[in-house]
Backbone of each chain as nested JSON, in Angstrom:
{
  "chains": [
    {"id": "A", "residues": [
      {"number": 1, "name": "MET", "atoms": {"N": [14.228, -36.953, 7.395], "CA": [14.28, -37.425, 9.06], "C": [14.958, -38.251, 8.616]}},
      {"number": 2, "name": "ASP", "atoms": {"N": [15.896, -37.425, 10.009], "CA": [17.502, -38.064, 10.383], "C": [17.471, -39.736, 10.287]}},
      {"number": 3, "name": "LEU", "atoms": {"N": [18.231, -39.609, 9.742], "CA": [19.156, -41.439, 9.767], "C": [18.809, -41.991, 11.041]}},
      {"number": 4, "name": "GLU", "atoms": {"N": [19.933, -41.056, 11.689], "CA": [20.138, -42.229, 13.116], "C": [18.793, -42.058, 13.789]}},
      {"number": 5, "name": "ASN", "atoms": {"N": [17.447, -40.485, 13.851], "CA": [16.611, -41.082, 14.508], "C": [15.305, -42.222, 13.603]}},
      {"number": 6, "name": "GLN", "atoms": {"N": [15.564, -42.535, 12.591], "CA": [15.27, -43.222, 11.599], "C": [15.447, -44.952, 12.893]}},
      {"number": 7, "name": "GLN", "atoms": {"N": [16.993, -45.033, 12.726], "CA": [17.319, -46.21, 14.008], "C": [16.719, -46.447, 14.87]}},
      {"number": 8, "name": "ARG", "atoms": {"N": [17.024, -45.251, 15.532], "CA": [16.436, -45.486, 17.0], "C": [14.7, -45.64, 16.947]}},
      {"number": 9, "name": "VAL", "atoms": {"N": [13.965, -44.712, 16.306], "CA": [12.586, -45.637, 15.912], "C": [12.495, -46.993, 15.362]}},
      {"number": 10, "name": "LYS", "atoms": {"N": [13.338, -47.956, 14.662], "CA": [13.415, -48.834, 14.617], "C": [13.761, -49.469, 15.442]}},
      {"number": 11, "name": "ASP", "atoms": {"N": [14.82, -49.532, 16.341], "CA": [15.179, -50.279, 17.745], "C": [14.155, -50.036, 18.487]}},
      {"number": 12, "name": "ALA", "atoms": {"N": [13.782, -49.278, 18.814], "CA": [12.36, -49.138, 20.083], "C": [11.177, -50.078, 19.147]}},
      {"number": 13, "name": "ALA", "atoms": {"N": [11.23, -49.689, 18.198], "CA": [9.555, -50.366, 17.52], "C": [9.875, -51.489, 18.211]}},
      {"number": 14, "name": "GLU", "atoms": {"N": [11.152, -52.468, 17.63], "CA": [11.73, -53.44, 17.751], "C": [11.81, -54.338, 19.35]}},
      {"number": 15, "name": "LYS", "atoms": {"N": [11.834, -53.336, 19.826], "CA": [12.612, -53.229, 21.579], "C": [10.787, -53.412, 22.638]}},
      {"number": 16, "name": "PHE", "atoms": {"N": [10.155, -52.421, 21.528], "CA": [8.687, -52.287, 23.022], "C": [7.5, -52.78, 22.163]}},
      {"number": 17, "name": "GLY", "atoms": {"N": [7.949, -53.508, 21.441], "CA": [6.797, -53.491, 20.074], "C": [5.547, -52.525, 19.507]}},
      {"number": 18, "name": "PRO", "atoms": {"N": [5.367, -52.033, 18.039], "CA": [5.35, -51.075, 17.816], "C": [3.812, -50.672, 18.551]}},
      {"number": 19, "name": "GLU", "atoms": {"N": [3.484, -51.52, 18.772], "CA": [1.574, -51.326, 19.475], "C": [1.782, -50.119, 20.12]}},
      {"number": 20, "name": "ASN", "atoms": {"N": [3.035, -50.729, 21.22], "CA": [3.273, -49.521, 22.442], "C": [3.567, -48.853, 22.964]}},
      {"number": 21, "name": "ILE", "atoms": {"N": [3.971, -47.791, 21.126], "CA": [4.452, -46.85, 20.63], "C": [4.039, -45.331, 19.961]}},
      {"number": 22, "name": "VAL", "atoms": {"N": [3.894, -44.651, 20.189], "CA": [3.472, -43.193, 20.175], "C": [4.685, -42.584, 20.011]}},
      {"number": 23, "name": "VAL", "atoms": {"N": [4.117, -42.101, 18.483], "CA": [5.605, -40.99, 18.348], "C": [5.417, -39.661, 18.181]}},
      {"number": 24, "name": "ILE", "atoms": {"N": [5.495, -38.218, 18.453], "CA": [5.031, -37.247, 18.71], "C": [6.23, -36.234, 17.999]}},
      {"number": 25, "name": "LEU", "atoms": {"N": [5.143, -35.291, 17.529], "CA": [6.372, -34.317, 16.461], "C": [6.281, -32.936, 17.0]}},
      {"number": 26, "name": "GLY", "atoms": {"N": [7.069, -32.175, 16.949], "CA": [7.629, -30.892, 16.888], "C": [7.096, -30.199, 16.012]}},
      {"number": 27, "name": "SER", "atoms": {"N": [7.008, -30.716, 14.899], "CA": [7.162, -30.118, 13.618], "C": [6.804, -28.861, 13.051]}},
      {"number": 28, "name": "SER", "atoms": {"N": [7.06, -27.329, 12.212], "CA": [6.679, -25.983, 11.874], "C": [5.79, -25.654, 10.682]}},
      {"number": 29, "name": "ASP", "atoms": {"N": [6.288, -26.542, 10.079], "CA": [5.569, -26.569, 9.033], "C": [5.005, -28.308, 8.661]}},
      {"number": 30, "name": "ALA", "atoms": {"N": [3.787, -28.556, 7.717], "CA": [2.924, -29.626, 7.375], "C": [3.688, -30.577, 7.081]}},
      {"number": 31, "name": "GLU", "atoms": {"N": [4.289, -29.53, 5.194], "CA": [5.008, -30.873, 4.12], "C": [5.593, -31.289, 5.472]}},
      {"number": 32, "name": "GLY", "atoms": {"N": [6.81, -30.512, 6.055], "CA": [7.372, -31.536, 6.907], "C": [6.876, -32.669, 7.911]}},
      {"number": 33, "name": "ALA", "atoms": {"N": [6.106, -32.128, 8.967], "CA": [4.704, -33.652, 9.509], "C": [4.199, -33.942, 9.092]}},
      {"number": 34, "name": "GLU", "atoms": {"N": [4.105, -34.13, 7.19], "CA": [3.331, -34.677, 6.392], "C": [4.759, -36.448, 6.445]}},
      {"number": 35, "name": "ILE", "atoms": {"N": [5.584, -36.294, 6.073], "CA": [7.089, -36.863, 5.261], "C": [7.471, -37.147, 6.27]}},
      {"number": 36, "name": "TYR", "atoms": {"N": [7.047, -36.654, 7.61], "CA": [7.885, -37.749, 9.51], "C": [6.876, -38.594, 9.556]}},
      {"number": 37, "name": "ALA", "atoms": {"N": [5.767, -37.721, 9.258], "CA": [4.058, -38.726, 9.569], "C": [4.306, -40.498, 8.943]}},
      {"number": 38, "name": "GLU", "atoms": {"N": [4.841, -39.766, 7.183], "CA": [4.651, -40.59, 6.491], "C": [5.744, -41.857, 6.655]}},
      {"number": 39, "name": "THR", "atoms": {"N": [6.918, -40.868, 6.828], "CA": [8.473, -42.388, 7.695], "C": [7.653, -43.307, 8.706]}},
      {"number": 40, "name": "LEU", "atoms": {"N": [7.144, -43.077, 9.08], "CA": [6.834, -44.04, 10.516], "C": [5.301, -44.628, 10.91]}},
      {"number": 41, "name": "THR", "atoms": {"N": [4.726, -44.167, 9.805], "CA": [4.133, -45.037, 8.809], "C": [4.144, -46.324, 7.93]}},
      {"number": 42, "name": "LYS", "atoms": {"N": [4.318, -45.53, 6.282], "CA": [4.936, -46.511, 5.79], "C": [6.156, -46.422, 5.636]}},
      {"number": 43, "name": "GLY", "atoms": {"N": [6.765, -45.864, 6.045], "CA": [8.898, -46.214, 5.52], "C": [8.823, -45.022, 4.861]}},
      {"number": 44, "name": "ASP", "atoms": {"N": [10.561, -44.745, 5.414], "CA": [10.71, -43.99, 4.654], "C": [10.394, -43.436, 2.925]}},
      {"number": 45, "name": "PRO", "atoms": {"N": [10.408, -42.314, 2.585], "CA": [9.476, -42.389, 0.91], "C": [10.919, -41.73, 0.24]}},
      {"number": 46, "name": "THR", "atoms": {"N": [11.869, -41.443, 0.928], "CA": [13.499, -41.687, 0.382], "C": [13.978, -42.336, 0.024]}},
      {"number": 47, "name": "PHE", "atoms": {"N": [14.393, -43.771, 0.59], "CA": [14.393, -44.748, 0.188], "C": [15.931, -44.38, 1.142]}},
      {"number": 48, "name": "ALA", "atoms": {"N": [16.301, -43.354, 1.212], "CA": [17.983, -43.757, 2.556], "C": [17.883, -44.078, 3.354]}},
      {"number": 49, "name": "GLY", "atoms": {"N": [17.122, -44.43, 4.29], "CA": [17.612, -44.354, 5.54], "C": [16.903, -45.918, 6.276]}},
      {"number": 50, "name": "PRO", "atoms": {"N": [16.892, -46.179, 7.418], "CA": [16.904, -47.725, 8.257], "C": [15.639, -47.771, 7.773]}},
      {"number": 51, "name": "LEU", "atoms": {"N": [14.286, -47.584, 7.374], "CA": [12.774, -47.399, 7.601], "C": [12.751, -47.336, 6.364]}},
      {"number": 52, "name": "ALA", "atoms": {"N": [13.098, -47.129, 5.157], "CA": [13.297, -47.488, 3.712], "C": [13.082, -48.705, 3.439]}},
      {"number": 53, "name": "GLY", "atoms": {"N": [11.14, -48.658, 3.237], "CA": [10.414, -50.373, 3.226], "C": [10.477, -50.568, 4.281]}},
      {"number": 54, "name": "VAL", "atoms": {"N": [9.891, -50.438, 5.304], "CA": [9.795, -50.525, 6.659], "C": [8.051, -49.721, 7.717]}},
      {"number": 55, "name": "PRO", "atoms": {"N": [6.942, -50.336, 6.641], "CA": [5.893, -49.425, 7.555], "C": [5.596, -50.163, 8.807]}},
      {"number": 56, "name": "LEU", "atoms": {"N": [6.17, -49.406, 10.035], "CA": [5.761, -49.97, 11.246], "C": [4.58, -49.735, 11.906]}},
      {"number": 57, "name": "GLY", "atoms": {"N": [4.148, -48.654, 11.151], "CA": [2.718, -48.372, 11.563], "C": [1.855, -48.013, 12.562]}},
      {"number": 58, "name": "LEU", "atoms": {"N": [2.816, -47.009, 13.195], "CA": [3.304, -45.899, 14.58], "C": [1.915, -45.446, 14.808]}},
      {"number": 59, "name": "ALA", "atoms": {"N": [1.942, -45.326, 15.966], "CA": [0.398, -44.239, 16.028], "C": [1.374, -42.404, 15.65]}},
      {"number": 60, "name": "VAL", "atoms": {"N": [0.984, -41.875, 15.378], "CA": [1.982, -40.598, 14.841], "C": [1.168, -39.546, 15.46]}},
      {"number": 61, "name": "TYR", "atoms": {"N": [1.036, -38.4, 16.013], "CA": [0.838, -37.349, 16.392], "C": [1.916, -36.239, 16.453]}},
      {"number": 62, "name": "HIS", "atoms": {"N": [1.227, -34.893, 16.167], "CA": [1.769, -33.91, 16.384], "C": [0.834, -33.863, 17.912]}},
      {"number": 63, "name": "VAL", "atoms": {"N": [2.152, -32.697, 18.618], "CA": [2.348, -31.954, 19.781], "C": [1.041, -31.463, 19.975]}},
      {"number": 64, "name": "PHE", "atoms": {"N": [0.359, -30.697, 19.124], "CA": [-0.594, -29.629, 18.953], "C": [-2.269, -30.717, 18.618]}},
      {"number": 65, "name": "GLU", "atoms": {"N": [-2.107, -31.3, 18.374], "CA": [-3.872, -32.935, 18.275], "C": [-3.956, -32.589, 19.423]}},
      {"number": 66, "name": "GLU", "atoms": {"N": [-5.953, -32.404, 19.817], "CA": [-5.953, -33.204, 21.104], "C": [-5.99, -34.15, 22.189]}},
      {"number": 67, "name": "GLU", "atoms": {"N": [-5.732, -35.156, 21.226], "CA": [-4.662, -36.374, 21.585], "C": [-4.297, -36.223, 22.479]}},
      {"number": 68, "name": "ILE", "atoms": {"N": [-2.883, -35.037, 22.362], "CA": [-2.106, -35.19, 22.656], "C": [-2.206, -33.966, 24.192]}},
      {"number": 69, "name": "ARG", "atoms": {"N": [-2.683, -33.034, 23.297], "CA": [-2.789, -31.442, 24.369], "C": [-3.636, -32.133, 25.976]}},
      {"number": 70, "name": "GLU", "atoms": {"N": [-3.962, -33.052, 25.789], "CA": [-5.766, -33.383, 27.05], "C": [-4.677, -34.027, 27.734]}},
      {"number": 71, "name": "SER", "atoms": {"N": [-3.576, -34.378, 27.069], "CA": [-2.357, -35.891, 28.437], "C": [-1.094, -34.328, 28.709]}},
      {"number": 72, "name": "ALA", "atoms": {"N": [-1.163, -33.594, 28.469], "CA": [-0.003, -33.048, 28.525], "C": [-0.595, -31.659, 30.093]}},
      {"number": 73, "name": "ASP", "atoms": {"N": [0.246, -31.83, 31.313], "CA": [0.671, -30.743, 32.359], "C": [0.189, -29.149, 31.309]}},
      {"number": 74, "name": "SER", "atoms": {"N": [-1.045, -28.282, 31.543], "CA": [-1.262, -27.344, 31.055], "C": [-0.264, -26.218, 31.566]}},
      {"number": 75, "name": "ALA", "atoms": {"N": [0.354, -26.055, 32.858], "CA": [1.116, -24.684, 33.758], "C": [2.748, -25.39, 32.315]}},
      {"number": 76, "name": "ALA", "atoms": {"N": [2.843, -25.904, 32.116], "CA": [4.321, -25.969, 30.96], "C": [3.76, -26.455, 29.995]}},
      {"number": 77, "name": "TRP", "atoms": {"N": [2.48, -26.911, 29.043], "CA": [2.23, -26.413, 28.108], "C": [2.71, -24.479, 28.004]}},
      {"number": 78, "name": "GLU", "atoms": {"N": [1.747, -24.049, 28.93], "CA": [2.044, -21.997, 28.67], "C": [3.05, -21.571, 28.464]}},
      {"number": 79, "name": "ASP", "atoms": {"N": [3.832, -22.696, 29.218], "CA": [6.129, -22.541, 29.686], "C": [6.231, -22.172, 28.383]}},
      {"number": 80, "name": "GLN", "atoms": {"N": [6.614, -23.783, 27.746], "CA": [7.324, -24.211, 26.697], "C": [6.525, -23.733, 25.434]}},
      {"number": 81, "name": "ILE", "atoms": {"N": [4.895, -24.414, 25.453], "CA": [4.999, -23.851, 24.045], "C": [3.63, -23.147, 23.909]}},
      {"number": 82, "name": "GLY", "atoms": {"N": [3.24, -22.624, 24.066], "CA": [2.305, -21.083, 23.928], "C": [2.638, -20.305, 23.207]}},
      {"number": 83, "name": "MET", "atoms": {"N": [3.973, -20.008, 23.107], "CA": [4.434, -18.86, 22.479], "C": [4.176, -19.669, 21.047]}},
      {"number": 84, "name": "MET", "atoms": {"N": [4.702, -20.338, 20.798], "CA": [5.234, -21.015, 19.62], "C": [3.458, -21.463, 18.944]}},
      {"number": 85, "name": "GLU", "atoms": {"N": [3.113, -21.56, 20.003], "CA": [1.43, -22.515, 19.48], "C": [0.711, -20.775, 18.614]}},
      {"number": 86, "name": "MET", "atoms": {"N": [1.11, -19.386, 19.382], "CA": [0.524, -18.686, 18.431], "C": [1.408, -18.285, 16.966]}},
      {"number": 87, "name": "VAL", "atoms": {"N": [2.728, -18.44, 16.384], "CA": [3.34, -18.921, 15.177], "C": [3.317, -19.468, 14.526]}},
      {"number": 88, "name": "LEU", "atoms": {"N": [3.22, -20.525, 15.315], "CA": [3.18, -21.664, 13.774], "C": [1.649, -22.233, 13.685]}},
      {"number": 89, "name": "ASP", "atoms": {"N": [1.003, -22.923, 12.821], "CA": [-0.252, -23.18, 12.487], "C": [-0.227, -24.219, 13.426]}},
      {"number": 90, "name": "PRO", "atoms": {"N": [-1.097, -24.455, 14.578], "CA": [-1.313, -25.395, 15.152], "C": [-3.03, -26.395, 14.071]}},
      {"number": 91, "name": "ALA", "atoms": {"N": [-3.887, -25.583, 13.75], "CA": [-5.175, -26.785, 12.58], "C": [-3.719, -26.736, 11.53]}},
      {"number": 92, "name": "ALA", "atoms": {"N": [-3.246, -27.2, 10.505], "CA": [-2.586, -27.296, 8.976], "C": [-1.458, -28.94, 9.907]}},
      {"number": 93, "name": "LEU", "atoms": {"N": [-1.108, -27.915, 10.539], "CA": [0.045, -29.512, 11.625], "C": [-0.466, -30.48, 12.428]}},
      {"number": 94, "name": "SER", "atoms": {"N": [-1.541, -30.09, 12.647], "CA": [-3.241, -31.318, 13.628], "C": [-3.489, -32.466, 11.645]}},
      {"number": 95, "name": "GLU", "atoms": {"N": [-4.28, -31.423, 10.853], "CA": [-4.497, -32.165, 9.815], "C": [-3.235, -32.608, 8.741]}},
      {"number": 96, "name": "ALA", "atoms": {"N": [-2.812, -32.274, 8.807], "CA": [-1.087, -32.819, 8.226], "C": [-1.03, -33.925, 8.732]}},
      {"number": 97, "name": "VAL", "atoms": {"N": [-0.83, -34.139, 10.031], "CA": [-0.648, -34.942, 10.659], "C": [-1.53, -36.577, 11.105]}},
      {"number": 98, "name": "ARG", "atoms": {"N": [-3.06, -36.268, 10.798], "CA": [-3.797, -37.414, 11.233], "C": [-4.123, -37.401, 9.819]}},
      {"number": 99, "name": "LYS", "atoms": {"N": [-4.253, -36.913, 8.743], "CA": [-4.477, -37.401, 7.34], "C": [-3.518, -38.453, 7.066]}},
      {"number": 100, "name": "MET", "atoms": {"N": [-2.011, -38.251, 7.286], "CA": [-1.425, -39.873, 6.953], "C": [-1.588, -40.751, 7.852]}},
      {"number": 101, "name": "ARG", "atoms": {"N": [-1.5, -40.42, 9.758], "CA": [-2.413, -40.754, 9.975], "C": [-3.417, -42.147, 9.726]}},
      {"number": 102, "name": "GLU", "atoms": {"N": [-3.883, -40.909, 9.671], "CA": [-5.353, -42.464, 8.788], "C": [-4.789, -43.224, 7.27]}},
      {"number": 103, "name": "GLU", "atoms": {"N": [-4.228, -42.701, 6.487], "CA": [-4.077, -43.191, 5.886], "C": [-2.473, -44.892, 6.1]}},
      {"number": 104, "name": "GLY", "atoms": {"N": [-1.917, -44.435, 6.615], "CA": [-0.61, -45.254, 7.458], "C": [-0.938, -46.081, 8.325]}},
      {"number": 105, "name": "SER", "atoms": {"N": [-1.39, -45.461, 9.49], "CA": [-1.039, -46.04, 11.006], "C": [-1.808, -46.913, 11.632]}},
      {"number": 106, "name": "LYS", "atoms": {"N": [-1.279, -47.58, 11.773], "CA": [-1.992, -49.518, 12.637], "C": [-2.637, -48.977, 13.515]}},
      {"number": 107, "name": "TYR", "atoms": {"N": [-1.787, -48.329, 14.358], "CA": [-2.491, -48.153, 15.674], "C": [-2.803, -46.837, 15.764]}},
      {"number": 108, "name": "THR", "atoms": {"N": [-3.717, -46.897, 16.951], "CA": [-3.819, -44.913, 17.597], "C": [-3.651, -45.468, 19.038]}},
      {"number": 109, "name": "LEU", "atoms": {"N": [-4.196, -43.572, 19.14], "CA": [-4.867, -43.301, 20.935], "C": [-6.296, -43.912, 20.88]}}
    ]},
    {"id": "B", "residues": [
      {"number": 1, "name": "MET", "atoms": {"N": [-14.341, -27.507, 69.738], "CA": [-14.587, -28.505, 69.052], "C": [-14.033, -28.835, 67.381]}},
      {"number": 2, "name": "PRO", "atoms": {"N": [-13.426, -28.823, 66.87], "CA": [-13.662, -28.455, 65.362], "C": [-14.902, -29.163, 64.452]}},
      {"number": 3, "name": "LEU", "atoms": {"N": [-15.509, -28.756, 63.918], "CA": [-16.127, -29.011, 62.989], "C": [-16.245, -30.861, 61.828]}},
      {"number": 4, "name": "PHE", "atoms": {"N": [-15.09, -29.637, 61.705], "CA": [-14.528, -30.81, 60.876], "C": [-12.968, -32.064, 61.041]}},
      {"number": 5, "name": "SER", "atoms": {"N": [-13.024, -32.787, 60.793], "CA": [-11.358, -33.461, 61.774], "C": [-10.211, -34.403, 60.419]}},
      {"number": 6, "name": "ILE", "atoms": {"N": [-9.642, -33.826, 59.799], "CA": [-9.271, -34.601, 58.664], "C": [-8.249, -35.906, 59.068]}},
      {"number": 7, "name": "ALA", "atoms": {"N": [-7.562, -35.44, 60.167], "CA": [-7.19, -36.442, 60.716], "C": [-8.188, -38.055, 60.863]}},
      {"number": 8, "name": "ALA", "atoms": {"N": [-9.296, -37.777, 61.598], "CA": [-10.345, -38.758, 61.482], "C": [-11.219, -39.167, 60.672]}},
      {"number": 9, "name": "ASN", "atoms": {"N": [-10.705, -37.644, 59.122], "CA": [-11.613, -38.172, 57.791], "C": [-13.085, -38.514, 58.21]}},
      {"number": 10, "name": "THR", "atoms": {"N": [-13.721, -37.756, 58.998], "CA": [-15.288, -37.411, 59.475], "C": [-15.635, -36.221, 59.584]}},
      {"number": 11, "name": "CYS", "atoms": {"N": [-16.909, -36.105, 59.58], "CA": [-16.972, -34.582, 59.835], "C": [-18.382, -34.524, 61.258]}},
      {"number": 12, "name": "MET", "atoms": {"N": [-18.001, -33.611, 62.227], "CA": [-19.101, -33.771, 62.898], "C": [-20.379, -32.406, 62.895]}},
      {"number": 13, "name": "LEU", "atoms": {"N": [-21.396, -33.087, 62.609], "CA": [-22.41, -32.335, 62.162], "C": [-22.601, -31.5, 63.726]}},
      {"number": 14, "name": "LYS", "atoms": {"N": [-23.327, -30.265, 63.425], "CA": [-23.87, -29.695, 64.377], "C": [-24.704, -30.337, 65.203]}},
      {"number": 15, "name": "CYS", "atoms": {"N": [-25.098, -31.233, 64.146], "CA": [-26.814, -32.036, 65.447], "C": [-25.615, -32.759, 66.72]}},
      {"number": 16, "name": "GLY", "atoms": {"N": [-25.169, -33.587, 66.256], "CA": [-24.05, -33.803, 66.947], "C": [-23.799, -35.531, 66.314]}},
      {"number": 17, "name": "PHE", "atoms": {"N": [-23.936, -36.093, 64.747], "CA": [-23.913, -36.968, 64.002], "C": [-22.72, -36.593, 63.509]}},
      {"number": 18, "name": "VAL", "atoms": {"N": [-21.727, -38.212, 63.593], "CA": [-20.705, -38.057, 62.727], "C": [-20.815, -38.383, 61.49]}},
      {"number": 19, "name": "ARG", "atoms": {"N": [-20.202, -37.858, 60.582], "CA": [-20.716, -38.359, 58.844], "C": [-19.18, -38.576, 58.117]}},
      {"number": 20, "name": "LYS", "atoms": {"N": [-18.801, -39.786, 58.06], "CA": [-17.919, -40.414, 57.371], "C": [-17.652, -39.16, 55.705]}},
      {"number": 21, "name": "ARG", "atoms": {"N": [-16.785, -39.001, 55.514], "CA": [-17.013, -38.888, 53.871], "C": [-15.587, -39.346, 53.912]}},
      {"number": 22, "name": "THR", "atoms": {"N": [-15.92, -39.684, 51.866], "CA": [-15.562, -39.801, 51.471], "C": [-14.46, -39.243, 50.296]}},
      {"number": 23, "name": "ILE", "atoms": {"N": [-12.862, -39.416, 50.61], "CA": [-11.792, -38.274, 49.642], "C": [-11.799, -39.322, 48.667]}},
      {"number": 24, "name": "ARG", "atoms": {"N": [-12.148, -38.515, 47.238], "CA": [-12.016, -39.48, 46.757], "C": [-10.922, -38.825, 45.539]}},
      {"number": 25, "name": "GLU", "atoms": {"N": [-9.64, -39.847, 45.174], "CA": [-8.717, -39.694, 44.353], "C": [-9.165, -38.971, 42.91]}},
      {"number": 26, "name": "VAL", "atoms": {"N": [-8.394, -38.263, 43.042], "CA": [-8.842, -37.609, 40.69], "C": [-7.851, -37.956, 40.465]}},
      {"number": 27, "name": "LYS", "atoms": {"N": [-7.619, -39.345, 39.619], "CA": [-6.198, -39.41, 39.593], "C": [-6.473, -39.408, 37.367]}},
      {"number": 28, "name": "HIS", "atoms": {"N": [-5.469, -38.4, 36.662], "CA": [-5.533, -38.184, 35.492], "C": [-5.055, -39.011, 34.736]}},
      {"number": 29, "name": "MET", "atoms": {"N": [-6.263, -40.345, 33.975], "CA": [-5.744, -41.609, 32.908], "C": [-5.683, -41.55, 31.862]}},
      {"number": 30, "name": "GLY", "atoms": {"N": [-5.06, -40.47, 31.576], "CA": [-4.673, -40.206, 30.153], "C": [-4.517, -40.942, 28.998]}},
      {"number": 31, "name": "LYS", "atoms": {"N": [-4.709, -40.651, 27.567], "CA": [-4.382, -41.927, 26.325], "C": [-3.108, -42.473, 26.747]}},
      {"number": 32, "name": "LEU", "atoms": {"N": [-2.426, -41.254, 26.596], "CA": [-0.74, -42.009, 26.49], "C": [-0.52, -42.575, 27.949]}},
      {"number": 33, "name": "GLU", "atoms": {"N": [-1.301, -43.062, 29.006], "CA": [-0.552, -44.006, 29.86], "C": [-0.484, -44.979, 29.763]}},
      {"number": 34, "name": "GLY", "atoms": {"N": [1.093, -45.789, 29.981], "CA": [1.315, -46.513, 29.883], "C": [2.319, -46.65, 28.138]}},
      {"number": 35, "name": "LYS", "atoms": {"N": [1.797, -46.385, 27.661], "CA": [2.23, -45.336, 26.547], "C": [3.851, -45.565, 26.419]}},
      {"number": 36, "name": "LYS", "atoms": {"N": [4.53, -45.319, 25.64], "CA": [6.272, -45.506, 25.393], "C": [6.407, -43.746, 24.123]}},
      {"number": 37, "name": "LEU", "atoms": {"N": [6.552, -43.033, 24.428], "CA": [6.654, -42.294, 23.893], "C": [8.259, -41.687, 23.667]}},
      {"number": 38, "name": "LEU", "atoms": {"N": [8.475, -41.765, 21.384], "CA": [9.452, -41.146, 21.397], "C": [9.028, -39.444, 20.54]}},
      {"number": 39, "name": "LEU", "atoms": {"N": [9.512, -39.08, 20.842], "CA": [10.172, -36.925, 21.005], "C": [10.275, -36.57, 19.553]}},
      {"number": 40, "name": "LEU", "atoms": {"N": [10.545, -36.048, 18.593], "CA": [10.987, -35.636, 17.6], "C": [10.229, -34.341, 17.654]}},
      {"number": 41, "name": "GLY", "atoms": {"N": [11.704, -33.491, 17.836], "CA": [11.438, -31.905, 17.816], "C": [12.207, -32.075, 16.892]}},
      {"number": 42, "name": "GLU", "atoms": {"N": [11.458, -30.364, 16.841], "CA": [12.367, -29.813, 15.83], "C": [12.595, -27.979, 15.782]}},
      {"number": 43, "name": "ARG", "atoms": {"N": [14.133, -27.612, 15.345], "CA": [14.271, -26.368, 16.086], "C": [13.217, -25.329, 15.994]}},
      {"number": 44, "name": "ASP", "atoms": {"N": [13.268, -25.169, 14.798], "CA": [12.24, -24.2, 14.375], "C": [10.979, -24.47, 14.919]}},
      {"number": 45, "name": "GLY", "atoms": {"N": [10.344, -25.623, 15.778], "CA": [9.003, -26.083, 15.655], "C": [9.068, -25.676, 17.166]}},
      {"number": 46, "name": "ILE", "atoms": {"N": [8.816, -26.765, 17.519], "CA": [8.525, -27.369, 19.218], "C": [9.606, -28.535, 19.363]}},
      {"number": 47, "name": "ALA", "atoms": {"N": [11.088, -27.931, 19.925], "CA": [11.778, -28.679, 20.486], "C": [11.193, -30.013, 21.236]}},
      {"number": 48, "name": "GLY", "atoms": {"N": [12.556, -31.226, 21.193], "CA": [12.488, -32.403, 21.864], "C": [12.258, -32.21, 23.912]}},
      {"number": 49, "name": "PRO", "atoms": {"N": [13.02, -31.543, 24.379], "CA": [12.48, -31.152, 25.759], "C": [11.617, -30.061, 25.746]}},
      {"number": 50, "name": "ALA", "atoms": {"N": [10.974, -29.584, 25.189], "CA": [10.35, -28.858, 24.747], "C": [8.898, -29.932, 25.265]}},
      {"number": 51, "name": "MET", "atoms": {"N": [8.928, -31.042, 25.128], "CA": [8.142, -31.936, 24.697], "C": [7.898, -32.756, 25.511]}},
      {"number": 52, "name": "GLU", "atoms": {"N": [8.823, -32.823, 26.201], "CA": [9.003, -33.42, 27.662], "C": [8.759, -32.956, 28.665]}},
      {"number": 53, "name": "GLU", "atoms": {"N": [8.949, -31.902, 28.824], "CA": [8.821, -30.896, 30.444], "C": [6.886, -31.461, 30.162]}},
      {"number": 54, "name": "VAL", "atoms": {"N": [6.17, -30.809, 29.017], "CA": [5.306, -30.946, 29.371], "C": [4.005, -32.315, 29.037]}},
      {"number": 55, "name": "LEU", "atoms": {"N": [4.578, -33.355, 29.303], "CA": [4.879, -34.912, 29.078], "C": [5.503, -35.577, 29.819]}},
      {"number": 56, "name": "LYS", "atoms": {"N": [5.604, -34.976, 30.434], "CA": [6.345, -35.772, 31.933], "C": [5.504, -36.604, 32.467]}},
      {"number": 57, "name": "GLU", "atoms": {"N": [4.576, -36.087, 33.063], "CA": [3.627, -36.384, 33.915], "C": [2.235, -37.431, 33.465]}},
      {"number": 58, "name": "SER", "atoms": {"N": [2.855, -37.277, 32.192], "CA": [1.04, -38.004, 31.229], "C": [1.057, -39.63, 31.664]}},
      {"number": 59, "name": "GLY", "atoms": {"N": [1.909, -40.008, 32.588], "CA": [2.256, -41.682, 32.477], "C": [2.825, -42.352, 31.38]}},
      {"number": 60, "name": "ALA", "atoms": {"N": [3.452, -41.907, 30.705], "CA": [3.954, -42.186, 29.771], "C": [5.219, -42.703, 30.181]}},
      {"number": 61, "name": "GLU", "atoms": {"N": [6.469, -43.057, 29.331], "CA": [7.445, -43.225, 29.391], "C": [8.352, -42.732, 28.199]}},
      {"number": 62, "name": "ILE", "atoms": {"N": [8.334, -41.78, 28.674], "CA": [9.535, -40.893, 26.771], "C": [11.096, -41.967, 26.61]}},
      {"number": 63, "name": "VAL", "atoms": {"N": [11.235, -42.601, 25.905], "CA": [11.981, -43.533, 25.508], "C": [13.187, -42.605, 25.026]}},
      {"number": 64, "name": "PHE", "atoms": {"N": [12.793, -42.022, 24.228], "CA": [13.983, -40.997, 24.102], "C": [13.265, -39.274, 23.005]}},
      {"number": 65, "name": "SER", "atoms": {"N": [13.887, -38.093, 22.584], "CA": [13.663, -37.139, 22.212], "C": [14.538, -36.17, 21.825]}},
      {"number": 66, "name": "ALA", "atoms": {"N": [14.314, -35.717, 20.315], "CA": [15.523, -35.505, 20.113], "C": [15.325, -34.651, 19.44]}},
      {"number": 67, "name": "THR", "atoms": {"N": [15.852, -33.359, 18.789], "CA": [15.532, -32.091, 18.501], "C": [16.265, -32.018, 17.077]}},
      {"number": 68, "name": "GLU", "atoms": {"N": [15.331, -32.005, 15.974], "CA": [16.431, -32.33, 14.684], "C": [16.314, -30.445, 14.223]}},
      {"number": 69, "name": "CYS", "atoms": {"N": [17.523, -30.154, 12.776], "CA": [17.045, -28.937, 12.407], "C": [17.176, -28.657, 10.949]}},
      {"number": 70, "name": "PHE", "atoms": {"N": [17.177, -28.321, 10.893], "CA": [17.044, -27.928, 9.01], "C": [17.831, -26.472, 8.28]}},
      {"number": 71, "name": "VAL", "atoms": {"N": [18.966, -26.757, 8.654], "CA": [19.842, -25.126, 8.012], "C": [20.243, -25.386, 6.148]}}
    ]}
  ]
}
C-alpha cells in the first residue's frame, strides 16, 4: 500500500476515531486486497510505511461486498462498476477482505 | 371536484367522507450512515472516483479517495 495513503489513513483514524471509519477497497486481485486489508487492520506487513506496527483494526470492506453494495446507488453502480464486476472476481475479492477483517478488525458495520 | 387533492393531503371518497392520507417518507438508512469513508481504489480494479460516485448518497462522508496503480 502506497506510503502516502498509509499516512492519510493514519491521520484520518487519529482525527475521526477508528470506530467511525470504514475503508473501502477497489482492488483487482484477491492477494492484493488481502495485503491492503492486513495493512489497515494489523499494520503494514512490509514494515515500510507509517502503519508499520500500528494495528488500527479498521473496518475494511471490498466495494463488492454486500454491506457496501446495498448502500450504493444502483444506477451509478451500473454506470461506474457494472462492467468491472463482470471482468473481476467479486466473490474471491470479497472473501479475501472478509477473511482478513475477521482476523484483524476491531470494528465492523 | 377531483377525488384526490394533493394540496389538502386528503382523499375525498365517493360516499362523501374525507380520509386523511398518510404520506410516509421512506428514507434509506444504510449501514454506512454517519461513517467516514476512506476509498482506496485501484486503476486496474475499481477507481476511487467510481466508488465516490456510487457512495455519495450513502449518508456517509467521503474523507478521501485515492486510486493506486501498480506498474
